C-alpha positions as CSV (number, residue, x, y, z in Angstrom):
1,X,-19.4,37.1,-114.9
2,X,-18.2,40.4,-115.1
3,X,-19.5,43.6,-116.4
4,X,-18.6,47.4,-116.6
5,X,-16.0,48.9,-114.2
6,X,-16.3,49.4,-110.2
7,X,-17.2,52.8,-109.4
8,X,-14.2,55.2,-108.2
9,X,-12.8,55.0,-104.7
10,X,-12.5,57.7,-102.5
11,X,-10.6,58.4,-100.0
12,X,-9.9,55.6,-98.0
13,X,-6.1,55.6,-99.4
14,X,-6.3,59.7,-97.9
15,X,-7.5,57.8,-94.4
16,X,-5.2,55.3,-93.9
17,X,-1.8,55.6,-91.7
18,X,1.0,55.1,-93.6
19,X,3.0,51.9,-92.1
20,X,6.2,49.8,-92.8
21,X,5.4,46.1,-93.5
22,X,6.3,43.6,-90.9
23,X,8.3,41.1,-92.9
24,X,8.7,38.4,-90.8
25,X,10.8,35.1,-91.9
26,X,9.6,31.8,-89.7
27,X,13.2,31.9,-88.3
28,X,13.0,35.0,-87.3
29,X,9.6,34.7,-85.8
30,X,11.2,31.6,-84.3
31,X,13.7,33.4,-81.7
32,X,12.6,33.6,-78.4
33,X,12.6,37.0,-76.9
34,X,11.8,38.3,-80.2
35,X,10.0,41.4,-80.7
36,X,6.7,39.6,-82.0
37,X,6.5,37.0,-79.2
38,X,6.8,40.0,-76.2
39,X,4.4,42.5,-77.2
40,X,1.8,40.1,-78.8
41,X,-1.1,40.8,-81.5
42,X,-4.7,41.7,-81.1
43,X,-5.6,39.2,-83.7
44,X,-3.6,36.7,-85.4
45,X,-5.0,35.6,-88.8
46,X,-4.7,32.3,-89.8
47,X,-3.9,31.8,-93.8
48,X,-2.9,33.5,-97.4
49,X,-7.0,33.1,-99.0
50,X,-8.3,36.1,-100.6
51,X,-10.6,36.2,-97.3
52,X,-7.4,35.8,-95.1
53,X,-6.0,39.0,-96.2
54,X,-9.6,41.3,-96.6
55,X,-9.9,40.0,-92.6
56,X,-6.4,41.5,-91.3
57,X,-5.8,44.3,-93.9
58,X,-9.3,45.3,-92.2
59,X,-8.1,44.4,-88.5
60,X,-5.2,46.2,-88.8
61,X,-6.7,49.2,-90.5
62,X,-8.8,49.4,-87.3
63,X,-6.7,50.2,-85.4
64,X,-5.6,46.5,-84.4
65,X,-1.9,45.2,-84.3
66,X,-2.1,42.4,-87.0
67,X,-0.4,39.6,-88.1
68,X,-0.9,37.2,-91.1
69,X,0.4,34.0,-90.5
70,X,0.3,31.3,-93.4
71,X,2.2,27.6,-94.3
72,X,2.2,28.6,-98.0
73,X,5.4,30.5,-99.5
74,X,3.1,33.1,-101.7
75,X,0.5,36.2,-100.8
76,X,-3.3,35.4,-102.8
77,X,-4.0,31.4,-102.4
78,X,-6.9,30.5,-104.8
79,X,-6.2,33.7,-106.9
80,X,-2.3,33.0,-107.3
81,X,-1.2,29.2,-106.4
82,X,-4.9,28.1,-108.3
83,X,-4.4,30.3,-110.6
84,X,-7.9,31.3,-110.6
85,X,-8.4,34.6,-113.2
86,X,-11.9,35.4,-113.4
87,X,-14.1,36.9,-111.1
88,X,-17.7,35.7,-110.1
89,X,-19.2,38.8,-109.3
90,X,-22.3,40.7,-109.5
91,X,-22.1,44.5,-110.6
92,X,-25.9,44.3,-111.9
93,X,-28.2,46.5,-110.7
94,X,-24.7,48.0,-108.4
95,X,-21.7,46.2,-107.9
96,X,-22.4,44.1,-104.3
97,X,-18.8,44.2,-103.3
98,X,-17.4,47.6,-103.1
99,X,-14.8,48.2,-99.9
100,X,-11.5,46.6,-99.6
101,X,-12.8,44.0,-102.5
102,X,-13.0,46.8,-104.8
103,X,-9.8,48.8,-103.5
104,X,-8.0,45.4,-105.2
105,X,-9.4,45.4,-107.6
106,X,-8.8,48.2,-108.8
107,X,-5.4,47.9,-108.2
108,X,-5.2,44.1,-110.5
109,X,-7.4,46.4,-113.3
110,X,-10.8,46.1,-112.6
111,X,-11.9,43.8,-115.2
112,X,-13.1,40.2,-115.8
113,X,-9.6,38.9,-115.2
114,X,-6.9,39.7,-114.0
115,X,-2.9,38.3,-113.8
116,X,-3.1,36.6,-111.1
117,X,1.4,37.6,-110.5
118,X,-0.5,41.1,-110.6
119,X,-2.9,39.7,-107.8
120,X,-0.5,38.8,-105.8
121,X,1.8,42.2,-105.9
122,X,-1.8,43.9,-104.7
123,X,-2.3,41.5,-101.9
124,X,1.2,42.3,-100.1
125,X,0.9,46.2,-100.8
126,X,-2.3,46.1,-99.1
127,X,-1.4,44.5,-95.9
128,X,2.5,45.7,-96.2
129,X,0.6,49.3,-96.2
130,X,-2.0,48.3,-93.3
131,X,1.1,47.4,-91.4
132,X,0.3,43.7,-91.3
133,X,3.4,41.5,-90.0
134,X,4.0,38.8,-92.6
135,X,4.6,34.9,-91.7
136,X,5.4,32.5,-94.6
137,X,5.8,29.1,-94.5
138,X,4.9,28.9,-91.1
139,X,4.4,24.9,-91.1
140,X,2.5,22.9,-88.5
141,X,-0.1,25.9,-88.0
142,X,-1.9,25.5,-84.5
143,X,-4.6,27.9,-82.2
144,X,-3.8,27.9,-79.1
145,X,-6.2,28.3,-75.8
146,X,-6.9,28.1,-72.4
147,X,-9.5,27.9,-70.1
148,X,-12.0,27.7,-73.1
149,X,-10.3,30.8,-74.7
150,X,-7.8,31.6,-77.8
151,X,-4.2,33.1,-76.6
152,X,-2.5,32.6,-79.8
153,X,-1.2,30.7,-82.5
154,X,2.2,28.6,-82.3
155,X,3.3,26.8,-85.4
156,X,6.7,24.7,-85.7
157,X,9.4,26.6,-84.2
158,X,7.5,29.8,-83.2
159,X,4.6,31.3,-81.7
160,X,2.4,34.6,-81.0
161,X,-0.1,35.6,-78.6
162,X,-3.6,37.1,-79.6
163,X,-6.4,38.1,-78.6
164,X,-8.3,36.7,-81.0
165,X,-7.7,35.0,-83.9
166,X,-9.1,34.5,-87.7
167,X,-9.1,31.1,-88.9
168,X,-8.9,31.5,-93.3
169,X,-7.5,28.6,-94.3
170,X,-10.1,27.4,-96.8
171,X,-11.0,24.3,-95.3
172,X,-10.9,26.2,-91.8
173,X,-8.3,23.3,-90.2
174,X,-7.6,24.9,-87.6
175,X,-10.8,25.7,-86.3
176,X,-11.6,22.2,-86.8
177,X,-8.6,21.2,-84.9
178,X,-9.2,23.9,-82.2
179,X,-13.0,22.3,-81.7
180,X,-15.1,23.6,-84.1
181,X,-17.7,21.5,-86.0
182,X,-18.5,21.5,-89.9
183,X,-20.3,19.0,-91.8
184,X,-18.6,17.6,-95.0
185,X,-19.9,17.9,-98.4
186,X,-23.7,17.5,-99.2
187,X,-23.4,14.7,-95.8
188,X,-25.7,17.8,-94.5
189,X,-28.4,16.7,-97.5
190,X,-27.9,13.1,-96.7
191,X,-26.0,12.5,-99.9
192,X,-22.4,12.1,-100.6
193,X,-21.1,14.6,-102.9
194,X,-19.3,17.3,-102.9
195,X,-18.4,20.0,-106.2
196,X,-16.0,18.9,-108.6
197,X,-12.2,19.8,-108.6
198,X,-10.7,21.4,-111.3
199,X,-7.1,22.3,-112.3
200,X,-6.9,25.7,-113.7
201,X,-4.3,26.1,-116.8
202,X,-2.9,28.8,-119.0
203,X,-3.1,28.3,-123.0
204,X,-1.1,30.4,-124.8
205,X,-0.9,31.4,-128.4
206,X,-4.6,32.3,-128.3
207,X,-6.1,34.6,-130.8
208,X,-7.9,36.6,-129.2
209,X,-9.7,38.7,-131.7
210,X,-10.0,35.5,-134.3
211,X,-12.5,33.6,-131.3
212,X,-13.8,36.6,-130.8
213,X,-15.2,37.4,-133.8
214,X,-16.7,33.8,-133.7
215,X,-18.7,34.4,-130.9
216,X,-19.8,37.7,-132.7
217,X,-20.8,35.4,-135.4
218,X,-22.6,32.7,-133.9
219,X,-24.3,34.3,-130.9
220,X,-24.7,34.5,-127.1
221,X,-25.9,30.7,-127.3
222,X,-22.2,29.5,-128.6
223,X,-20.2,32.0,-126.3
224,X,-19.6,35.3,-124.6
225,X,-16.5,37.0,-125.2
226,X,-15.1,40.4,-124.7
227,X,-11.9,42.0,-124.0
228,X,-10.9,40.2,-120.6
229,X,-13.1,36.9,-120.7
230,X,-14.8,34.5,-122.4
231,X,-17.9,31.7,-121.3
232,X,-20.1,29.1,-122.8
233,X,-20.6,25.5,-124.4
234,X,-18.4,27.1,-127.4
235,X,-21.0,24.2,-129.8
236,X,-20.3,21.5,-127.6
237,X,-16.2,20.9,-128.4
238,X,-15.1,21.2,-124.8
239,X,-17.1,19.5,-123.2
240,X,-17.5,16.6,-126.2
241,X,-13.7,15.7,-125.6
242,X,-13.0,12.3,-124.8
243,X,-10.8,12.4,-121.6
244,X,-8.6,9.4,-120.8
245,X,-8.3,9.2,-117.6
246,X,-12.5,8.7,-116.0
247,X,-11.7,11.0,-113.3
248,X,-11.6,14.0,-115.3
249,X,-13.4,15.4,-118.1
250,X,-13.5,18.8,-119.7
251,X,-16.8,21.7,-118.9
252,X,-17.8,24.4,-121.1
253,X,-14.9,26.8,-121.0
254,X,-14.5,30.3,-118.6
255,X,-11.7,32.1,-120.3
256,X,-9.7,34.8,-118.9
257,X,-6.6,36.8,-120.1
258,X,-4.1,37.4,-118.4
259,X,-2.6,40.8,-120.1
260,X,0.5,39.2,-120.6
261,X,-0.8,36.9,-123.9
262,X,-1.7,33.7,-121.6
263,X,-5.3,32.5,-121.1
264,X,-6.2,30.7,-118.0
265,X,-8.8,27.9,-118.5
266,X,-11.2,26.8,-115.3
267,X,-13.1,23.9,-117.0
268,X,-10.6,20.5,-116.0
269,X,-13.4,19.2,-113.5
270,X,-11.8,16.0,-111.5
271,X,-13.6,13.4,-109.6
272,X,-12.0,11.3,-106.8
273,X,-10.0,13.5,-105.2
274,X,-9.5,13.3,-101.5
275,X,-9.0,17.1,-100.6
276,X,-7.5,16.3,-97.2
277,X,-4.6,14.3,-98.3
278,X,-1.7,16.0,-99.7
279,X,-1.1,12.5,-101.8
280,X,-4.5,12.1,-103.2
281,X,-4.3,15.9,-104.3
282,X,-1.2,15.7,-105.7
283,X,-2.1,12.5,-108.0
284,X,-5.1,14.2,-109.3
285,X,-3.1,17.2,-110.2
286,X,-0.8,15.3,-112.6
287,X,-3.6,13.8,-113.9
288,X,-5.2,17.1,-114.7
289,X,-2.0,18.1,-116.0
290,X,-1.1,15.0,-117.9
291,X,-4.8,15.3,-119.8
292,X,-4.4,19.0,-119.9
293,X,-1.8,18.3,-123.0
294,X,-4.3,16.7,-125.0
295,X,-7.0,19.4,-124.3
296,X,-5.4,21.4,-125.7
297,X,-4.6,20.0,-129.0
298,X,-8.4,18.9,-129.5
299,X,-9.3,22.4,-128.7
300,X,-7.2,23.6,-131.1
301,X,-8.5,21.6,-134.0
302,X,-11.9,22.6,-133.2
303,X,-11.7,26.0,-131.9
304,X,-11.8,29.2,-134.5
305,X,-8.9,31.8,-132.6
306,X,-7.1,28.3,-131.6
307,X,-4.8,27.3,-134.4
308,X,-1.7,28.3,-132.0
309,X,-2.6,27.2,-129.1
310,X,-0.1,25.7,-126.8
311,X,-0.1,24.3,-123.4
312,X,1.2,26.9,-121.4
313,X,1.9,26.0,-117.8
314,X,-0.5,24.6,-114.8
315,X,-1.3,25.7,-111.6
316,X,0.4,25.1,-108.8
317,X,-2.8,23.4,-107.2
318,X,-5.7,22.3,-107.5
319,X,-9.4,25.1,-107.0
320,X,-10.8,22.7,-104.3
321,X,-14.6,24.3,-104.8
322,X,-15.9,22.8,-101.2
323,X,-15.2,20.9,-98.5
324,X,-16.8,21.9,-95.1
325,X,-19.4,23.2,-94.3
326,X,-19.1,25.2,-90.4
327,X,-21.7,24.6,-87.4
328,X,-21.5,28.5,-86.9
329,X,-23.8,30.6,-84.7
330,X,-26.2,31.0,-88.1
331,X,-26.0,29.4,-91.1
332,X,-27.5,30.6,-94.7
333,X,-29.3,28.2,-96.4
334,X,-31.0,28.0,-99.8
335,X,-34.7,29.7,-98.6
336,X,-32.3,32.3,-97.0
337,X,-30.7,33.6,-100.4
338,X,-33.9,32.7,-102.3
339,X,-36.5,34.6,-100.0
340,X,-33.8,37.9,-100.7
341,X,-33.3,37.9,-96.7
342,X,-31.6,41.2,-95.0
343,X,-30.8,42.4,-92.1
344,X,-29.4,44.2,-89.1
345,X,-26.6,41.6,-88.6
346,X,-25.4,41.9,-92.2
347,X,-21.9,42.3,-92.9
348,X,-22.1,42.0,-96.5
349,X,-24.5,41.8,-99.6
350,X,-24.6,38.7,-102.1
351,X,-26.5,37.8,-105.7
352,X,-24.8,35.3,-107.0
353,X,-26.9,32.5,-108.5
354,X,-27.2,29.0,-106.5
355,X,-24.9,27.4,-109.2
356,X,-23.6,24.2,-108.4
357,X,-20.4,23.0,-110.5
358,X,-20.8,19.0,-111.4
359,X,-21.3,17.1,-108.2
360,X,-20.2,13.4,-110.4
361,X,-18.9,12.4,-112.9
362,X,-22.0,11.9,-114.5
363,X,-23.7,15.3,-114.2
364,X,-23.2,18.6,-115.9
365,X,-24.4,21.0,-112.8
366,X,-27.2,22.5,-111.8
367,X,-28.3,26.1,-111.2
368,X,-30.8,26.1,-108.0
369,X,-31.8,30.1,-108.7
370,X,-30.7,33.6,-108.6
371,X,-31.4,35.5,-105.5
372,X,-31.5,39.7,-106.3
373,X,-29.9,40.1,-102.6
374,X,-29.6,38.2,-99.6
375,X,-27.8,39.7,-96.4
376,X,-24.7,37.8,-94.6
377,X,-24.4,38.4,-91.3
378,X,-21.9,39.0,-88.9
379,X,-23.3,35.0,-86.7
380,X,-21.8,33.3,-90.1
381,X,-18.0,33.6,-89.2
382,X,-18.2,32.4,-85.7
383,X,-18.7,28.7,-85.1
384,X,-21.1,26.7,-82.6
385,X,-18.0,25.1,-81.5
386,X,-14.5,25.8,-79.8
387,X,-13.0,28.6,-78.0
388,X,-13.8,31.6,-77.4
389,X,-11.9,34.7,-79.4
390,X,-12.3,32.1,-82.6
391,X,-13.9,33.6,-86.3
392,X,-13.7,32.3,-89.5
393,X,-13.9,33.3,-93.0
394,X,-13.9,32.1,-96.3
395,X,-15.8,29.7,-98.5
396,X,-16.4,27.1,-95.6
397,X,-18.1,29.7,-93.3
398,X,-21.6,29.8,-92.0
399,X,-23.6,28.6,-95.2
400,X,-25.3,24.7,-96.1
401,X,-24.3,23.5,-99.2
402,X,-26.8,25.0,-101.4
403,X,-26.6,28.8,-100.0
404,X,-22.2,27.5,-100.5
405,X,-23.2,27.9,-104.2
406,X,-23.8,31.4,-104.0
407,X,-21.9,32.5,-101.6
408,X,-18.4,30.9,-101.8
409,X,-17.7,32.7,-104.3
410,X,-14.8,35.0,-103.6
411,X,-15.3,38.6,-103.9
412,X,-18.5,38.0,-101.6
413,X,-15.8,36.1,-99.7
414,X,-13.2,39.3,-99.4
415,X,-16.6,41.9,-98.4
416,X,-17.5,39.2,-95.5
417,X,-14.3,39.0,-94.2
418,X,-13.7,43.0,-94.4
419,X,-16.7,42.5,-91.9
420,X,-15.2,39.6,-89.5
421,X,-11.8,41.8,-89.3
422,X,-13.5,44.7,-88.1
423,X,-15.7,43.1,-85.7
424,X,-12.3,41.2,-84.2
425,X,-10.1,44.3,-83.6
426,X,-13.1,46.1,-82.1
427,X,-13.6,42.7,-79.3
428,X,-9.8,43.1,-79.4
429,X,-9.7,46.5,-78.3
430,X,-13.2,46.4,-76.0
431,X,-13.7,42.6,-74.8
432,X,-16.3,40.9,-75.4
433,X,-17.3,37.3,-76.9
434,X,-18.1,36.7,-80.6
435,X,-20.5,34.5,-79.8
436,X,-22.1,37.0,-78.2
437,X,-21.7,40.0,-80.0
438,X,-22.2,38.8,-83.5
439,X,-25.8,38.3,-82.7
440,X,-26.0,42.2,-80.6
441,X,-27.5,44.6,-82.7
442,X,-25.7,47.7,-81.7
443,X,-22.4,46.0,-82.0
444,X,-23.0,45.0,-85.3
445,X,-24.9,48.7,-86.0
446,X,-21.2,50.3,-85.7
447,X,-19.4,47.5,-88.0
448,X,-21.8,48.2,-90.4
449,X,-21.5,52.4,-89.8
450,X,-17.5,51.6,-90.4
451,X,-17.5,49.6,-93.5
452,X,-19.6,52.1,-94.8
453,X,-17.1,54.6,-93.8
454,X,-14.5,52.3,-96.0
455,X,-16.8,52.3,-99.2
456,X,-18.9,49.3,-98.8
457,X,-22.5,48.6,-100.1
458,X,-24.9,47.6,-97.6
459,X,-28.1,48.6,-98.0
460,X,-30.6,49.6,-95.3
461,X,-32.4,46.1,-94.6
462,X,-35.8,45.5,-96.2
463,X,-38.3,43.3,-97.2
464,X,-38.3,41.6,-100.5
465,X,-40.3,40.1,-102.7
466,X,-38.4,35.7,-103.1
467,X,-37.6,35.1,-106.4
468,X,-39.8,32.1,-108.0
469,X,-43.5,31.3,-109.0
470,X,-44.3,32.4,-105.1
471,X,-48.0,32.7,-105.8
472,X,-48.3,29.2,-107.3
473,X,-50.4,27.0,-104.7
474,X,-47.5,24.2,-104.7
475,X,-44.5,27.2,-104.6
476,X,-43.9,26.1,-101.0
477,X,-43.9,22.6,-102.0
478,X,-41.2,23.4,-104.8
479,X,-39.2,25.8,-101.8
480,X,-38.7,22.2,-99.7
481,X,-37.7,19.5,-102.3
482,X,-35.1,22.3,-103.3
483,X,-34.2,22.8,-99.6
484,X,-32.1,19.2,-100.5
485,X,-30.9,19.6,-103.5
486,X,-34.3,17.8,-105.7
487,X,-35.0,20.2,-107.7
488,X,-34.1,23.4,-109.4
489,X,-35.2,26.9,-110.6
490,X,-32.4,27.9,-113.2
491,X,-31.4,31.0,-114.2
492,X,-34.7,32.6,-114.1
493,X,-36.2,31.0,-111.1
494,X,-39.1,28.6,-113.3
495,X,-39.1,25.2,-111.9
496,X,-42.1,25.0,-114.2
497,X,-44.0,23.7,-112.3
498,X,-47.7,23.4,-114.6
499,X,-45.4,20.2,-116.7
500,X,-46.5,17.0,-116.6
501,X,-44.2,14.2,-115.4
502,X,-43.4,10.4,-115.8
503,X,-44.4,8.1,-112.8
504,X,-40.7,7.4,-112.3
505,X,-39.7,11.1,-112.5
506,X,-41.9,10.3,-108.6
507,X,-40.6,7.0,-108.0
508,X,-36.9,9.0,-108.1
509,X,-38.4,11.7,-106.3
510,X,-39.9,9.8,-103.9
511,X,-36.9,7.5,-102.8
512,X,-34.8,10.4,-102.6
513,X,-37.4,12.2,-100.0
514,X,-36.5,9.2,-98.1
515,X,-32.9,9.3,-97.9
516,X,-31.9,13.3,-97.8
517,X,-35.0,13.8,-95.0
518,X,-35.8,10.9,-93.5
519,X,-31.7,10.0,-93.9
520,X,-32.9,6.3,-94.2
521,X,-31.4,5.8,-97.7
522,X,-31.7,1.5,-97.5
523,X,-35.6,2.3,-97.5
524,X,-34.9,4.3,-100.8
525,X,-33.1,1.2,-102.4
526,X,-35.8,-0.6,-101.3
527,X,-38.3,1.9,-102.7
528,X,-36.6,1.8,-106.0
529,X,-36.1,-1.6,-106.1
530,X,-40.1,-2.3,-105.7
531,X,-41.8,-0.4,-107.8
532,X,-38.4,0.4,-110.7
533,X,-40.6,-1.1,-113.5
534,X,-42.9,1.4,-113.8
535,X,-43.5,3.9,-116.5
536,X,-45.3,6.2,-118.2
537,X,-46.7,9.8,-117.2
538,X,-47.3,10.2,-113.1
539,X,-51.0,9.2,-113.2
540,X,-52.5,9.1,-110.2
541,X,-53.5,6.0,-109.4
542,X,-50.1,4.8,-111.1
543,X,-48.3,6.3,-108.2
544,X,-50.3,6.6,-106.0
545,X,-49.1,2.6,-105.0
546,X,-45.5,4.3,-104.6
547,X,-46.9,7.1,-102.4
548,X,-48.2,4.3,-99.9
549,X,-45.3,2.5,-99.9
550,X,-43.2,5.1,-98.9
551,X,-45.4,6.4,-95.8
552,X,-45.8,2.7,-94.8
553,X,-42.3,2.3,-94.5
554,X,-41.4,5.6,-93.0
555,X,-43.8,4.9,-90.2
556,X,-46.4,7.2,-91.7
557,X,-50.0,6.7,-91.5
558,X,-50.4,3.9,-93.2
559,X,-54.0,3.7,-95.2
560,X,-55.5,-0.1,-96.2
561,X,-56.4,0.9,-99.7
562,X,-53.9,2.8,-102.6
563,X,-55.5,4.7,-104.1
564,X,-55.3,8.5,-104.0
565,X,-59.3,8.7,-102.1
566,X,-57.9,6.3,-99.8
567,X,-54.4,8.3,-100.0
568,X,-56.2,12.0,-98.8
569,X,-58.5,10.6,-95.9
570,X,-54.7,9.9,-94.0
571,X,-53.3,13.0,-95.5
572,X,-51.3,11.7,-97.9
573,X,-52.6,13.3,-101.3
574,X,-52.9,17.3,-100.1
575,X,-55.8,19.0,-101.4
576,X,-54.7,20.7,-104.5
577,X,-53.4,18.0,-106.0
578,X,-56.1,15.9,-109.0
579,X,-57.3,12.5,-107.5
580,X,-57.4,11.3,-111.5
581,X,-55.3,11.8,-114.2
582,X,-51.6,12.9,-115.1
583,X,-50.2,14.9,-112.6
584,X,-47.8,18.3,-113.4
585,X,-44.3,18.3,-110.9
586,X,-46.1,20.9,-108.7
587,X,-48.5,18.3,-107.7
588,X,-45.6,15.4,-107.5
589,X,-44.1,18.4,-105.1
590,X,-47.0,18.0,-102.7
591,X,-46.9,14.5,-103.0
592,X,-43.9,14.7,-101.5
593,X,-44.2,17.4,-99.3
594,X,-46.2,14.9,-97.3
595,X,-44.1,12.5,-96.3
596,X,-41.7,15.1,-95.0
597,X,-42.3,15.2,-91.0
């Protein structure tokens, strides 16, 4: 959620050269010998998402001849077609995302929520002022390459030459089709899940003053409400909604006012969607839209301020949180974020929690930790594979699934995209290969200087202390488990390592280590089948046989005895873990860590 108004933007508009938007239709762009085809472009950006628009505007303002093409009929992607109108932006201790994002934010009111229609107009105005040529309704977009380098883009009825191409599609569809590689969902962490999708919908008739008064009377544990946004469990009312469809459910509400009497709701979760299949997405949207009307009626009977609520609209498309994770030149992981790593290759900084939304119909999501401030290096935007001259922006770039839970938020994505746009323009102008320049400190230093002139927040890199209980003897084992999503630190970065745990928890942790680190799910199932009857606290003598069985199945040292002393001699019971009595969470993590080779 947001807090406060960003610092005033100074001097940016005065530095821009006024230009006229070249609003090409697909038909006009497809005409042989058209102006756009004859002259070519320095940078072509694909997509209508906010990050794609940020990259295009930045490239154009840096002097590159720039075009933006999208199969969509409207600009704004998730903020417009998905109607997600509440911002996840960190403004404390300072606003982390400034620059181009802040300029756009000022145009839509610089509050925690905005009107999707105003967002669309603001994006169009930024593109027009920068002189970006825009082609919408460009079907069957594809990247064209020759001899290992991008040469342009083509679509059904048109083509453009380009020195550099930026794929801003939310799923990086064009980059993958051109040869870039990516993982899907959490497969890189050894499990076949991904975050749930959402259908955002609008409620009309909400008495915001009454809702705000109720929140003030009941406290922040019920909900937090300001003049633009509201979020919280609301006494458990939303989560208790009895959905008729087992793939659709309601969670705690995130509400954003649009300034025209409507309240947009980000809370309706949809599971079981194939995000790459149009028919699956359409069917999921229809199921969710059908359930949304009953959800509003449920809330109207139970929440103060909702007595007159009625369903006003549903978003044109689903809010898809997660699909691909690019195999980039560098990939951010949870350690990078929670260690608060910054460096000279950074083009943006983030600090949003590692907030994983529901992965299955049976969980409520997970918060793995909250960074102080981490850097996002330019190399996360460059694919390891595929043609030279290709860049990427958006939620699917080089973040592993845990880092993605923080870095996926759009304000940070726009900040990264601004840096990518400047870098692409610079390579188009001066030559070079994105693979090399993204790792070149001198090149990135020039990009960082340009970003600072444009108002970006880029503090000088320095060593920062990691978050969490770094002095705890089992901290390293805890972070190793967290790296595969097997433990959480929460918003306060407190994993409670000294809390005693059950023997069954140890069994499930051990089986998940086998599955997510060794990638041997069959062995994990066998272990649970063999020891699933274990109960009571995790006594050393009770968990030792499970520890030995896991090691033997993984073909690690397999001691003759299954007592703690025998395991210690084999290196499977580390110093600092009690040889008798009840074990703590930290000790159980330390045991699990010995199985990771």
